[in-house]
C-alpha positions as CSV (number, residue, x, y, z in Angstrom):
1,M,-38.2,-16.6,-37.7
2,F,-36.0,-18.7,-40.0
3,T,-33.3,-17.5,-42.4
4,L,-30.6,-19.1,-44.5
5,M,-27.5,-17.1,-45.2
6,G,-24.8,-17.7,-47.8
7,L,-26.2,-21.0,-49.1
8,S,-23.6,-22.3,-51.6
9,T,-25.7,-23.9,-54.5
10,Q,-23.2,-23.7,-57.3
11,V,-22.6,-27.0,-59.0
12,Y,-19.2,-27.6,-60.5
13,A,-19.1,-29.7,-63.6
14,N,-16.0,-31.6,-62.6
15,Q,-17.1,-32.4,-59.0
16,A,-18.2,-35.9,-59.8
17,N,-17.0,-37.9,-56.8
18,K,-19.1,-38.6,-53.8
19,I,-17.3,-37.9,-50.6
20,T,-16.4,-41.1,-48.7
21,I,-14.9,-42.0,-45.3
22,D,-11.6,-42.9,-47.0
23,D,-11.5,-39.3,-48.3
24,F,-11.1,-38.1,-44.7
25,F,-7.7,-39.8,-44.5
26,D,-6.4,-38.0,-47.5
27,I,-6.9,-34.5,-46.3
28,G,-3.8,-32.4,-45.5
29,I,-4.2,-30.0,-42.5
30,M,-2.0,-26.8,-42.6
31,K,-0.7,-25.6,-39.2
32,Q,1.9,-23.2,-37.8
33,V,2.3,-20.9,-40.9
34,R,5.5,-18.8,-40.8
35,F,6.5,-16.0,-43.2
36,S,10.1,-15.7,-44.3
37,P,11.6,-12.3,-43.3
38,N,11.5,-11.0,-46.8
39,A,8.0,-12.4,-47.5
40,K,9.3,-14.4,-50.5
41,H,8.7,-17.7,-48.9
42,A,6.5,-19.3,-46.3
43,I,6.7,-22.5,-44.3
44,W,4.1,-24.6,-42.5
45,I,3.5,-27.9,-40.8
46,E,1.3,-30.2,-42.9
47,S,-0.4,-33.2,-41.2
48,R,-1.8,-36.2,-43.1
49,W,-2.9,-39.6,-42.0
50,D,-0.5,-42.5,-42.7
51,K,-2.2,-45.9,-42.8
52,E,1.0,-47.9,-42.5
53,L,2.2,-45.8,-39.5
54,D,-1.4,-45.9,-38.1
55,K,-1.2,-42.2,-37.2
56,A,-1.2,-38.7,-38.5
57,Q,2.2,-37.7,-39.9
58,A,3.3,-34.0,-39.8
59,D,6.1,-32.7,-42.1
60,L,7.6,-29.3,-42.9
61,W,6.7,-27.6,-46.2
62,K,7.8,-24.5,-48.0
63,V,6.3,-22.4,-50.8
64,D,7.6,-19.6,-53.0
65,T,5.0,-16.9,-52.6
66,K,5.6,-15.6,-56.1
67,T,5.7,-18.8,-58.2
68,R,3.5,-20.8,-55.8
69,Q,5.9,-23.7,-56.1
70,A,5.7,-25.8,-53.0
71,Q,8.4,-28.1,-51.6
72,R,8.3,-30.8,-49.0
73,L,11.3,-30.3,-46.7
74,T,11.2,-33.3,-44.3
75,F,10.4,-37.0,-44.8
76,S,10.8,-38.6,-41.4
77,N,8.3,-40.9,-39.8
78,E,8.0,-38.6,-36.8
79,N,6.2,-35.3,-36.4
80,E,7.9,-32.0,-37.0
81,S,6.7,-28.9,-35.2
82,S,7.4,-25.3,-34.2
83,P,9.1,-24.1,-37.4
84,V,10.8,-20.7,-37.3
85,W,13.0,-18.7,-39.7
86,S,16.3,-17.2,-38.7
87,A,16.2,-13.4,-38.8
88,D,18.4,-13.4,-42.0
89,G,16.2,-16.0,-43.7
90,Q,19.1,-18.4,-44.2
91,Y,18.0,-21.2,-41.8
92,I,14.8,-22.9,-40.7
93,Y,14.7,-24.3,-37.1
94,F,12.1,-26.9,-35.9
95,L,11.4,-29.6,-33.3
96,S,11.6,-33.2,-34.2
97,K,12.0,-36.7,-32.8
98,R,14.7,-38.8,-34.5
99,T,16.0,-42.2,-33.7
100,D,19.1,-44.1,-34.9
101,T,20.7,-47.4,-33.9
102,S,22.7,-45.8,-31.0
103,E,19.4,-44.6,-29.4
104,K,21.4,-41.9,-27.7
105,A,20.6,-38.2,-27.7
106,P,19.9,-36.4,-30.0
107,F,18.7,-39.6,-31.7
108,N,16.9,-41.2,-28.8
109,G,13.3,-40.5,-29.8
110,N,12.9,-37.4,-27.8
111,N,12.2,-33.9,-29.2
112,Q,15.3,-32.0,-30.2
113,V,15.9,-28.7,-32.0
114,F,17.0,-29.2,-35.6
115,R,18.2,-26.7,-38.2
116,M,18.3,-26.9,-42.0
117,T,19.2,-24.4,-44.7
118,A,16.4,-22.5,-46.3
119,N,16.5,-24.7,-49.3
120,G,15.9,-27.8,-47.2
121,N,19.4,-29.2,-47.1
122,D,21.9,-30.1,-44.4
123,I,19.6,-31.0,-41.5
124,Q,21.5,-31.0,-38.2
125,P,20.5,-31.5,-34.6
126,L,21.5,-28.5,-32.3
127,T,20.5,-30.0,-29.0
128,K,21.1,-33.3,-27.4
129,E,19.0,-33.3,-24.2
130,V,18.5,-36.8,-22.9
131,K,14.9,-36.1,-21.8
132,G,14.2,-33.9,-24.8
133,V,13.3,-30.3,-25.5
134,N,9.9,-28.9,-24.9
135,A,10.1,-25.5,-26.6
136,F,12.7,-23.2,-28.1
137,Q,13.3,-19.6,-29.4
138,I,16.0,-18.1,-31.6
139,S,17.3,-14.7,-30.5
140,Q,16.6,-11.8,-32.8
141,D,20.2,-11.5,-33.8
142,G,20.4,-15.2,-34.6
143,K,23.3,-15.8,-32.2
144,N,21.6,-17.7,-29.4
145,L,19.2,-20.6,-29.1
146,Y,17.1,-20.6,-25.9
147,F,15.3,-23.8,-25.0
148,I,13.7,-25.6,-22.1
149,G,14.5,-29.2,-21.3
150,N,13.3,-31.7,-18.6
151,K,14.7,-32.6,-15.2
152,T,13.1,-34.8,-12.5
153,V,12.9,-33.1,-9.1
154,E,12.3,-35.1,-5.9
155,E,10.1,-33.1,-3.5
156,T,11.1,-33.1,0.2
157,D,8.5,-33.2,2.9
158,Q,7.6,-35.3,6.0
159,W,6.8,-38.4,4.0
160,S,9.7,-38.3,1.5
161,A,11.6,-41.1,3.3
162,M,8.5,-43.4,3.2
163,R,7.9,-42.8,-0.5
164,N,11.6,-43.6,-1.2
165,S,11.7,-46.7,1.0
166,H,8.5,-48.1,-0.7
167,S,9.2,-47.1,-4.3
168,A,7.0,-49.8,-5.9
169,P,3.7,-48.0,-5.5
170,E,2.8,-44.9,-7.5
171,Y,2.1,-41.8,-5.5
172,G,-0.1,-38.8,-6.1
173,H,2.9,-36.4,-5.5
174,G,6.5,-36.5,-4.4
175,S,8.3,-35.7,-7.6
176,H,7.8,-33.8,-10.8
177,D,9.6,-32.9,-14.1
178,S,10.9,-29.4,-14.0
179,N,12.0,-27.4,-17.1
180,P,15.4,-25.8,-16.8
181,L,16.0,-23.0,-19.3
182,H,19.3,-23.2,-21.3
183,V,21.0,-21.0,-23.9
184,L,23.2,-22.3,-26.7
185,D,25.7,-19.9,-28.3
186,L,25.3,-20.7,-32.0
187,E,28.7,-19.1,-32.9
188,H,30.8,-21.2,-30.5
189,Y,28.3,-24.0,-29.6
190,K,28.7,-23.5,-25.9
191,Q,25.7,-24.2,-23.7
192,K,24.8,-22.8,-20.3
193,T,21.9,-23.0,-17.9
194,L,20.1,-19.7,-17.2
195,I,17.3,-20.8,-14.9
196,D,17.0,-24.0,-12.9
197,D,14.6,-23.3,-10.1
198,G,12.6,-26.5,-10.0
199,K,9.6,-24.9,-11.7
200,V,7.4,-26.4,-14.4
201,V,7.5,-24.1,-17.4
202,W,4.5,-24.2,-19.8
203,Q,5.6,-21.4,-22.0
204,F,8.5,-18.9,-22.2
205,S,9.5,-15.9,-24.3
206,V,12.8,-13.9,-24.5
207,N,12.6,-10.2,-25.4
208,Q,14.6,-8.9,-28.4
209,D,17.5,-7.4,-26.6
210,Q,17.8,-10.6,-24.5
211,S,17.5,-8.8,-21.2
212,K,14.3,-10.5,-19.9
213,I,12.7,-13.9,-20.0
214,A,9.0,-14.3,-19.3
215,R,7.8,-17.7,-18.2
216,I,4.4,-19.3,-17.3
217,T,5.2,-21.5,-14.4
218,T,3.6,-23.9,-11.9
219,E,5.0,-25.9,-9.0
220,D,4.4,-29.3,-10.5
221,N,3.2,-31.1,-13.6
222,E,-0.4,-31.6,-12.8
223,L,-2.6,-29.9,-15.4
224,V,-5.0,-28.8,-12.6
225,K,-2.2,-26.5,-11.5
226,L,-2.3,-24.6,-14.8
227,E,-5.9,-23.6,-14.4
228,G,-5.8,-21.3,-11.4
229,W,-2.3,-21.7,-9.8
230,S,0.0,-20.6,-12.6
231,D,2.2,-17.5,-12.5
232,I,3.9,-15.2,-15.0
233,D,7.6,-15.0,-13.9
234,I,9.9,-12.3,-15.4
235,F,13.6,-13.1,-15.1
236,D,16.1,-10.2,-15.5
237,I,19.2,-11.8,-17.0
238,S,21.5,-9.0,-15.9
239,N,20.8,-9.1,-12.2
240,Q,19.5,-12.7,-12.0
241,K,16.3,-11.6,-10.2
242,H,12.7,-12.9,-10.6
243,Q,9.6,-10.8,-10.6
244,V,6.2,-12.6,-10.4
245,L,3.4,-10.5,-11.9
246,Q,0.5,-9.6,-9.6
247,D,-2.4,-11.8,-10.6
248,T,-5.3,-9.8,-9.0
249,Q,-6.7,-8.8,-12.4
250,W,-7.1,-12.3,-13.7
251,R,-7.8,-14.1,-10.4
252,Q,-9.6,-12.1,-7.7
253,Q,-11.1,-9.6,-10.2
254,A,-12.0,-12.2,-12.8
255,P,-15.4,-14.1,-13.0
256,S,-13.5,-17.2,-12.2
257,P,-10.1,-17.9,-10.6
258,Y,-9.7,-21.0,-12.8
259,G,-8.1,-19.5,-15.9
260,W,-5.3,-20.7,-18.2
261,L,-2.4,-18.3,-18.8
262,L,-1.0,-18.4,-22.3
263,G,0.3,-16.4,-25.3
264,L,3.5,-14.6,-24.1
265,S,4.7,-12.0,-26.6
266,W,7.2,-9.2,-26.2
267,H,7.0,-5.9,-28.0
268,E,10.2,-4.9,-29.8
269,D,10.6,-2.1,-27.2
270,N,11.6,-4.9,-24.8
271,H,9.4,-3.9,-21.9
272,N,5.8,-4.4,-23.0
273,L,4.7,-8.0,-22.6
274,A,1.3,-9.2,-24.0
275,F,-0.4,-12.3,-22.6
276,R,-3.9,-13.6,-22.1
277,I,-6.0,-15.9,-20.0
278,D,-8.7,-18.3,-21.0
279,F,-11.6,-19.4,-18.9
280,D,-14.1,-22.3,-19.4
281,G,-17.5,-20.6,-19.6
282,H,-16.3,-17.0,-19.5
283,P,-14.7,-14.7,-22.1
284,G,-10.9,-14.7,-22.1
285,K,-8.9,-11.6,-21.2
286,L,-6.0,-9.9,-23.0
287,F,-3.4,-8.0,-21.0
288,I,-0.2,-5.9,-21.6
289,A,2.3,-5.6,-18.8
290,D,4.8,-2.7,-18.9
291,I,7.7,-4.4,-17.1
292,N,9.4,-1.9,-15.0
293,A,11.7,-2.7,-12.0
294,N,10.0,0.0,-9.9
295,N,6.4,-0.1,-11.0
296,T,5.1,-2.7,-13.4
297,K,1.7,-1.6,-14.9
298,I,-0.7,-4.2,-16.2
299,T,-3.5,-3.0,-18.6
300,E,-6.5,-5.1,-19.7
301,L,-7.5,-4.5,-23.3
302,T,-11.1,-4.6,-24.5
303,R,-12.3,-6.5,-27.5
304,P,-14.8,-5.6,-30.3
305,D,-18.4,-6.4,-29.7
306,K,-19.1,-10.2,-30.1
307,V,-15.5,-11.0,-30.6
308,T,-14.0,-13.9,-28.5
309,L,-10.3,-14.4,-28.2
310,N,-9.2,-17.5,-30.1
311,G,-5.9,-19.4,-29.7
312,D,-2.7,-18.5,-28.0
313,D,-0.8,-17.0,-30.9
314,L,-0.5,-13.3,-29.8
315,K,1.8,-11.4,-32.1
316,W,3.1,-7.8,-32.1
317,R,3.0,-6.6,-35.7
318,P,6.6,-5.6,-36.6
319,D,7.4,-1.9,-36.8
320,S,4.1,-1.0,-35.1
321,D,2.4,-0.7,-31.7
322,E,-0.3,-3.2,-32.6
323,I,-0.9,-6.4,-30.7
324,C,-2.7,-8.9,-32.8
325,Y,-4.7,-12.1,-32.2
326,R,-7.3,-14.4,-33.7
327,G,-10.8,-13.6,-32.7
328,A,-14.0,-15.7,-33.2
329,I,-16.9,-13.8,-34.6
330,E,-20.2,-15.4,-35.8
331,A,-18.8,-18.7,-36.9
332,K,-15.7,-17.0,-38.5
333,V,-12.2,-16.5,-37.2
334,K,-10.5,-13.3,-38.1
335,I,-7.2,-11.5,-37.3
336,Y,-7.6,-8.4,-35.1
337,C,-5.0,-5.9,-34.2
338,T,-5.2,-3.4,-31.3
339,E,-2.9,-0.4,-31.1
340,F,-1.3,0.1,-27.7
341,D,0.5,3.5,-27.5
342,N,2.0,5.2,-24.5
343,G,0.4,2.7,-22.2
344,Q,-3.1,3.3,-23.6
345,Q,-5.4,1.2,-25.8
346,Q,-6.2,2.8,-29.1
347,E,-8.2,1.5,-32.1
348,T,-8.9,-2.2,-32.8
349,R,-9.2,-3.2,-36.4
350,S,-9.9,-6.4,-38.4
351,V,-6.9,-6.9,-40.6
352,I,-8.8,-8.6,-43.4
353,G,-12.2,-7.6,-44.5
354,A,-13.2,-10.9,-46.1
355,D,-14.9,-13.7,-44.2
356,T,-12.2,-16.0,-43.0
357,V,-11.6,-19.0,-40.7
358,V,-8.0,-18.4,-39.8
359,G,-6.0,-21.3,-38.3
360,S,-2.6,-19.7,-38.0
361,Y,-1.0,-16.5,-39.2
362,D,2.3,-14.6,-39.3
363,F,3.6,-11.2,-40.4
364,S,6.5,-10.4,-42.6
365,Q,9.6,-8.8,-41.0
366,S,8.4,-5.4,-42.2
367,G,4.9,-6.0,-40.9
368,K,3.4,-5.0,-44.2
369,K,2.2,-8.4,-45.2
370,V,0.4,-11.2,-43.4
371,A,0.4,-14.9,-44.2
372,L,-2.4,-17.1,-42.9
373,S,-4.0,-20.5,-43.2
374,H,-7.7,-20.2,-44.1
375,N,-10.5,-22.8,-44.3
376,G,-13.2,-21.8,-46.8
377,L,-16.5,-23.2,-48.1
378,T,-14.9,-25.0,-51.1
379,H,-11.4,-25.8,-49.7
380,F,-9.7,-26.9,-46.5
381,S,-6.9,-25.0,-44.9
382,D,-4.6,-23.3,-47.4
383,L,-2.0,-20.5,-47.4
384,F,-3.1,-17.0,-48.2
385,I,-1.3,-13.7,-48.3
386,A,-2.8,-10.3,-47.6
387,D,-1.8,-6.6,-47.2
388,A,-1.6,-6.1,-43.5
389,N,-2.4,-2.4,-43.9
390,N,-5.4,-2.5,-46.2
391,R,-8.4,-4.6,-45.1
392,R,-10.2,-4.0,-48.4
393,A,-7.4,-5.6,-50.4
394,K,-8.2,-9.1,-51.7
395,I,-6.4,-12.1,-50.0
396,K,-4.2,-14.0,-52.4
397,R,-4.3,-17.8,-52.4
398,I,-0.9,-19.4,-52.6
399,T,-1.4,-23.1,-52.1
400,D,-3.8,-25.9,-53.0
401,I,-2.7,-28.7,-50.7
402,N,-5.9,-30.6,-51.2
403,S,-6.4,-30.4,-55.0
404,Q,-8.6,-33.6,-54.8
405,V,-11.4,-31.5,-53.4
406,S,-12.0,-30.0,-56.8
407,Q,-13.3,-33.4,-57.9
408,W,-15.7,-33.8,-55.0
409,Q,-19.4,-33.3,-54.9
410,L,-19.3,-30.6,-52.2
411,P,-22.1,-30.2,-49.7
412,Q,-24.1,-27.0,-49.5
413,I,-23.0,-25.1,-46.4
414,S,-25.0,-22.2,-44.9
415,I,-25.6,-20.3,-41.7
416,V,-29.0,-20.9,-40.4
417,K,-30.7,-18.7,-37.7
418,W,-33.6,-19.4,-35.4
419,T,-35.2,-18.1,-32.2
420,A,-34.8,-20.0,-28.9
421,P,-37.7,-20.5,-26.5
422,D,-36.6,-17.6,-24.4
423,G,-36.5,-15.3,-27.4
424,S,-32.7,-15.3,-27.9
425,D,-31.2,-15.5,-31.4
426,V,-29.2,-18.7,-32.1
427,E,-27.5,-19.9,-35.2
428,G,-25.6,-22.9,-36.5
429,I,-24.1,-24.4,-39.6
430,L,-26.4,-26.3,-41.9
431,E,-24.8,-28.8,-44.3
432,L,-27.1,-30.2,-47.1
433,P,-26.3,-32.8,-49.8
434,H,-24.7,-31.7,-53.0
435,G,-27.4,-30.4,-55.4
436,Y,-30.2,-30.8,-53.0
437,T,-33.4,-28.7,-53.3
438,K,-36.5,-28.7,-51.0
439,T,-38.5,-30.1,-53.9
440,Q,-36.7,-33.4,-53.4
441,G,-38.4,-33.9,-50.1
442,R,-37.4,-34.0,-46.5
443,L,-34.0,-35.3,-45.4
444,P,-32.9,-37.4,-42.4
445,L,-31.0,-35.3,-39.9
446,V,-27.8,-35.6,-37.9
447,V,-27.4,-33.0,-35.2
448,Q,-23.6,-32.8,-34.8
449,I,-22.6,-30.9,-31.6
450,H,-19.3,-29.1,-31.1
451,G,-17.2,-29.6,-28.0
452,G,-15.9,-27.1,-25.5
453,P,-18.5,-25.8,-24.9
454,T,-16.4,-22.6,-25.1
455,A,-15.9,-23.1,-28.8
456,A,-17.9,-22.9,-32.1
457,T,-18.5,-24.8,-35.3
458,P,-16.9,-22.6,-38.1
459,Y,-18.6,-21.5,-41.3
460,A,-16.3,-23.6,-43.5
461,L,-15.9,-26.9,-45.3
462,Q,-15.1,-29.7,-42.9
463,H,-14.7,-33.5,-43.2
464,R,-14.4,-34.8,-39.6
465,S,-14.4,-38.1,-37.9
466,Y,-16.7,-36.6,-35.4
467,G,-19.5,-36.1,-38.0
468,R,-19.3,-34.0,-41.2
469,S,-19.4,-34.4,-45.0
470,T,-19.9,-38.2,-45.4
471,F,-23.4,-37.9,-43.9
472,S,-24.4,-35.2,-46.3
473,A,-22.8,-37.2,-49.1
474,D,-25.1,-40.0,-48.1
475,G,-28.2,-37.8,-48.3
476,W,-28.4,-36.5,-44.7
477,A,-28.9,-32.9,-43.5
478,I,-26.4,-32.0,-40.8
479,L,-27.0,-29.2,-38.2
480,S,-24.1,-28.1,-36.1
481,P,-25.6,-25.6,-33.6
482,N,-23.6,-22.9,-32.0
483,Y,-25.7,-23.0,-28.9
484,R,-25.5,-20.8,-25.8
485,G,-22.0,-20.9,-24.4
486,S,-20.4,-20.8,-27.9
487,T,-17.8,-18.3,-28.8
488,G,-18.1,-15.4,-31.3
489,Y,-21.6,-14.2,-30.3
490,G,-20.8,-11.8,-27.5
491,D,-20.0,-12.2,-23.8
492,K,-23.6,-12.5,-22.7
493,F,-24.3,-15.3,-25.1
494,L,-21.2,-17.1,-23.8
495,T,-21.8,-16.7,-20.1
496,E,-25.6,-17.5,-20.2
497,L,-24.7,-21.2,-20.1
498,V,-22.9,-20.9,-16.7
499,G,-25.2,-22.4,-14.1
500,R,-27.6,-23.6,-16.8
501,E,-26.0,-26.6,-18.4
502,H,-28.3,-29.5,-19.4
503,D,-31.0,-26.8,-19.8
504,I,-30.6,-23.6,-21.9
505,E,-28.3,-25.2,-24.6
506,V,-30.5,-28.2,-24.9
507,N,-33.5,-25.9,-25.6
508,D,-31.4,-24.0,-28.1
509,I,-30.6,-27.1,-30.0
510,L,-34.1,-28.5,-30.0
511,A,-35.4,-25.2,-31.3
512,G,-33.1,-25.3,-34.2
513,V,-34.3,-28.8,-35.0
514,D,-37.9,-27.7,-34.8
515,Y,-37.3,-24.9,-37.3
516,L,-35.6,-27.2,-39.8
517,I,-38.7,-29.4,-39.6
518,A,-41.0,-26.4,-40.0
519,E,-39.1,-25.3,-43.1
520,G,-39.7,-28.7,-44.7
521,I,-36.0,-29.7,-44.8
522,V,-35.9,-32.4,-42.1
523,D,-38.0,-35.5,-41.6
524,E,-38.8,-35.5,-37.8
525,D,-39.1,-39.3,-37.8
526,K,-35.5,-39.8,-39.0
527,M,-33.2,-37.9,-36.7
528,A,-29.9,-38.8,-35.0
529,V,-27.6,-36.9,-32.6
530,M,-23.8,-37.1,-32.1
531,G,-20.9,-35.3,-30.6
532,W,-17.5,-35.6,-28.9
533,S,-16.3,-34.2,-25.6
534,N,-18.9,-31.5,-24.7
535,G,-20.7,-32.7,-27.8
536,G,-20.9,-36.1,-26.2
537,Y,-22.1,-34.6,-23.0
538,L,-24.9,-32.8,-24.9
539,T,-25.7,-36.0,-26.8
540,N,-26.3,-37.6,-23.4
541,A,-28.3,-34.6,-22.2
542,L,-30.5,-34.6,-25.3
543,I,-31.4,-38.3,-25.2
544,S,-32.1,-38.0,-21.5
545,T,-34.5,-35.1,-22.3
546,T,-36.3,-36.3,-25.4
547,D,-37.0,-39.5,-27.3
548,R,-37.2,-37.7,-30.6
549,F,-33.8,-39.0,-31.8
550,K,-33.8,-42.5,-33.2
551,A,-30.0,-43.0,-32.7
552,A,-27.2,-41.4,-30.8
553,S,-23.4,-41.5,-30.9
554,S,-21.9,-40.3,-27.7
555,G,-18.2,-39.7,-27.8
556,A,-16.1,-39.0,-24.7
557,G,-19.2,-37.5,-23.0
558,V,-19.7,-36.6,-19.4
559,F,-22.5,-38.6,-17.7
560,D,-22.1,-37.4,-14.1
561,Q,-20.8,-34.0,-13.0
562,R,-19.6,-35.2,-9.6
563,L,-17.6,-38.0,-11.2
564,Q,-16.2,-35.5,-13.7
565,W,-15.0,-33.2,-10.9
566,M,-13.4,-36.1,-9.1
567,L,-11.6,-37.6,-12.1
568,E,-10.9,-35.1,-14.9
569,D,-7.5,-33.4,-15.3
570,T,-9.1,-29.9,-15.4
571,P,-11.8,-29.8,-12.7
572,G,-12.0,-26.0,-12.9
573,H,-14.1,-26.5,-15.9
574,V,-16.8,-28.2,-13.8
575,V,-16.5,-25.7,-11.0
576,N,-17.0,-22.8,-13.4
577,F,-20.2,-24.2,-14.9
578,M,-21.7,-25.6,-11.7
579,E,-20.8,-22.3,-10.0
580,G,-19.1,-24.1,-7.0
581,L,-17.6,-27.3,-5.6
582,P,-19.7,-30.4,-5.3
583,W,-20.4,-30.0,-1.6
584,E,-21.3,-26.3,-2.2
585,K,-23.7,-26.8,-5.1
586,P,-25.1,-30.4,-4.8
587,E,-28.3,-29.5,-6.7
588,A,-26.4,-28.0,-9.6
589,Y,-24.3,-31.2,-10.0
590,S,-27.4,-33.3,-10.0
591,H,-29.2,-31.1,-12.5
592,G,-26.2,-31.0,-14.8
593,S,-25.8,-34.7,-14.9
594,S,-27.5,-37.0,-17.4
595,L,-27.2,-39.8,-14.8
596,T,-30.0,-38.0,-12.9
597,K,-32.3,-38.4,-15.8
598,A,-31.0,-41.6,-17.3
599,H,-34.4,-43.3,-16.7
600,N,-35.7,-41.2,-19.6
601,I,-33.3,-42.7,-22.2
602,S,-34.8,-44.9,-24.8
603,T,-32.5,-43.9,-27.8
604,P,-30.2,-46.7,-29.2
605,T,-26.8,-45.3,-28.2
606,L,-23.3,-45.9,-29.5
607,I,-20.7,-45.0,-27.0
608,H,-17.1,-44.1,-27.9
609,I,-14.3,-43.5,-25.4
610,G,-10.5,-43.6,-25.2
611,E,-9.1,-46.0,-22.7
612,N,-6.7,-43.4,-21.2
613,D,-8.9,-40.3,-21.5
614,Q,-7.9,-37.9,-18.7
615,R,-10.3,-35.2,-19.8
616,V,-13.5,-37.3,-19.7
617,P,-12.4,-40.5,-18.0
618,V,-13.7,-43.9,-19.1
619,G,-16.0,-44.3,-16.1
620,H,-18.5,-42.0,-17.7
621,A,-18.9,-44.3,-20.7
622,Q,-19.0,-47.4,-18.5
623,G,-21.7,-45.8,-16.4
624,L,-23.8,-44.9,-19.4
625,Y,-23.3,-48.3,-20.8
626,R,-24.3,-50.0,-17.5
627,A,-27.4,-48.0,-17.2
628,L,-28.6,-48.6,-20.7
629,R,-27.7,-52.3,-21.1
630,H,-28.3,-53.7,-17.6
631,Y,-31.0,-51.6,-16.2
632,L,-32.9,-49.8,-19.0
633,N,-32.8,-52.4,-21.8
634,V,-31.8,-49.8,-24.4
635,P,-29.8,-51.0,-27.4
636,V,-26.2,-49.9,-26.8
637,E,-22.7,-50.6,-27.9
638,L,-19.6,-49.5,-26.0
639,V,-16.4,-49.0,-28.1
640,V,-13.3,-48.5,-26.0
641,Y,-10.2,-47.5,-28.0
642,P,-7.0,-49.0,-26.5
643,G,-4.3,-46.5,-25.5
644,E,-6.2,-43.5,-26.7
645,G,-6.7,-40.2,-24.7
646,H,-9.3,-37.6,-25.3
647,G,-8.9,-37.7,-29.1
648,L,-8.3,-40.6,-31.4
649,S,-4.7,-40.6,-32.6
650,H,-4.7,-43.9,-34.5
651,Y,-5.8,-44.4,-38.1
652,Q,-7.6,-47.6,-37.5
653,H,-9.5,-46.1,-34.5
654,R,-10.6,-43.1,-36.4
655,K,-11.9,-45.3,-39.3
656,A,-13.6,-47.7,-36.9
657,K,-15.4,-44.7,-35.2
658,M,-16.6,-43.3,-38.6
659,E,-17.8,-46.7,-39.8
660,W,-19.5,-47.5,-36.6
661,D,-21.4,-44.2,-36.6
662,K,-22.6,-44.7,-40.2
663,K,-23.8,-48.3,-39.7
664,W,-25.5,-47.4,-36.4
665,F,-27.4,-44.5,-37.9
666,D,-28.2,-46.3,-41.1
667,Y,-29.7,-49.2,-39.0
668,Y,-31.6,-47.3,-36.3
669,V,-32.7,-44.2,-38.3
670,L,-33.0,-45.4,-41.9
671,G,-33.7,-49.1,-41.3
672,I,-30.9,-50.2,-43.5
673,E,-29.6,-53.7,-42.7
674,D,-26.2,-54.5,-44.1
């Protein structure tokens, strides 16, 4: 079975420009959309690459929702983030790093809370924390600013004296940065500390009457602590007492204890707290805790069929009992709202009927309107407004932050479906060259694999440094498979990957390739594969399984599962998919490792890795490189990006990766010598 859905074949007369690598660096990305209380304006963070700064630069923007007139509000060389409106709409608050000649707080290069008037004037710092501010919240009445700072805590144990007397080495533990919670009175500008208990605070939320503060905490800064050892702590401001929520429902009763707590959100009734937990390899869960001093009740909410929770931006719709979230569904991302009344879950609805890929969203103060960033088939993320009560109403586009796209020769984007060897239905995103028809003959293919794997490639226009748009512009077909383990296709589809990595998803992908060949779209003698993170892992898996690909680009990909458990910053990921620790499941770790099957690799392979990658440490790339170059005599190039982590944050590094991929595939697949 083979079907194409939603193939966009319209040719626009003014789309005359072929998409290039340089076009990637001119794309604006819209994030953190926030509605003004009266819905007359909206703000967002817009990120663009800056060649001179050698990084992506994020600034604060505002738009009039009636006139659609946009205004840039900040012009610093640092990244702004976390914008919020005051309840009266007079001010905009945000985080930013600023530096002056004194290099003293608040201008010492660490994040501080700034405030400007709604028209973008009179920017002033409100905090002056020496070690910076991690997060903040404005009280509902606008009178108080709550924020968490940073403080080094020296741990005391049997070996404290030894660590102190030999301070030159670095130690695995012994100190950590805690996050005291402070409140600043915005009327009198007096600051006091509310909580300073030595805990690391990953997120916090204050309820509307300022009686309770919810925090997600761990004992130290190691990220491993967040996936399985984090707590939700409720602090009662009046009696200064802490209550830690019982975690049985998302630890002992969950498919895995290694979950990430996130998304704290208080209802306006001041006692219902929504939060969620994410798992690698398993569907996330959504909870509401009715905080009561005598008997706190925690209720797990169900989701619509096939919907997977997406992101941490839980929001209670104002003037309602609906808790709302972004949900992945069949390569789309929609806004869902579930009514929670009298301690019971009621109806769940999709707020917008149209197909969307929502990046962020926010409700007006009345709850009647919703603003959202949406990525479509002919545009990147832009601001849209919709009626939050009528899913049949059309969404209204307000911005066009990438107007240059109207001049591009856009690729044809479709959803393609096929049947896996075990009979399961699988789909992916197929991208074909602008104006292409099958009468023009077969195309070379790039299989571009998403990371995660608990994620999905969206049904939307993308121009990514990890492999989209420029390849189709150069005459390639691109298949981005949403293989088993991807989100948005139901819990069974998601969890079938657990215990079967390097197996079931490899077969899913190869089946998709076979059907494109059978349909006459792809030339089976001209195929390449690429991916980053889990996409890099699957690139390694594919080339150690088959020699059908003429070239590969493996970015930040796991090569050995034992090494990954030993070195990565979130080892629960490995434990979940291997279904146990290395000494408990040695066969699973061998089966899930491309190292075990490396002798099968004959594909010329380009390897990318960040020097300081903590998620997929550099040893994986070095091991793959050693195997191919020194023992298997396979053409290989290792590209290590100095100072980079799991993603590439420098302009010159992103461009180098894209140009390396193009040259490598051109040479080994198409035979083009430059």
